[in-house]
C-alpha positions, 0 to 999 in steps of 0.5 A, a space after each residue: 433600466 437597461 443600460 444598467 443591466 447590462 454591465 452587471 450582467 457583465 460583470 457577473 459572468 466574469 466572475 463567474 469565469 474566474 470562480 470556476 477557474 480557482 475550483 481543480 478539477 476531482 479527475 485530475 487531482 484524483 491523478 495527481 494523487 494516483 502517479 504519486 509513490 511512497 516508498 516505506 522500509 520496514 524491518 522485524 528483528 527476532 533472535 538470530 532472524 530478521 525480515 525486511 519489507 519495502 513497500 511502494 504505495 501509489 494510491 491503494 496498489 502497492 507493491 514491494 519485495 519482503 524477504 524473510 532471512 532466518 538464522 541456520 535455516 531457508 531463507 526466501 526473498 521475493 515480490 509483492 503486489 496487493 491493493 490496501 483495504 483501510 487499514 489491511 494491506 492483502 497482497 499475493 508474495 512470489 517469492 523463492 526459497 530452496 531454489 523453488 518459486 512459490 505463491 501465497 498471500 500475506 496481509 500486513 496491518 499498517 500501523 502510524 508508524 509500524 507493521 503487524 503481521 497477519 496469519 491464520 488458516 489458509 488453503 491452496 487455490 489455483 497453485 497460491 497459498 490463500 487465506 482461508 476467511 481474510 474476515 478473522 485474520 489475526 495481527 496478534 503479534 507482539 513484534 512489529 516490523 518497526 519503520 526504517 530508513 531505505 537503504 539506498 539504491 
């Protein structure tokens, strides 16, 4: 009986060791996903006005650029940084317009392909124009930013 038990025990240990090597370490998998960056570009055209949004997504962190090119009005462009929660991106947009640097929050609803920009009541807090209540941001804009190929860099 002892002779039969030893080979079976060794076989079970070898099988357990083989199976444990096949499983991925969740921390390693999460690290690989978090390091992967995807870039998406979106454009919105209203008459002669053009808005261009570039998003660099690394996990839930998002950075990018946003340009508002209004016809015969002030142009503004800058960088944004924020986080995605569910299908919503809330970011701080640092931009220059008329030679002055300003900061304000922006919100976008991420659809399957396109993006809607949010609007709502805002107030200044610490030098940044912020949404008064993020839970009531309106995404009712009927003209979406359309997914477009990113310009060559």
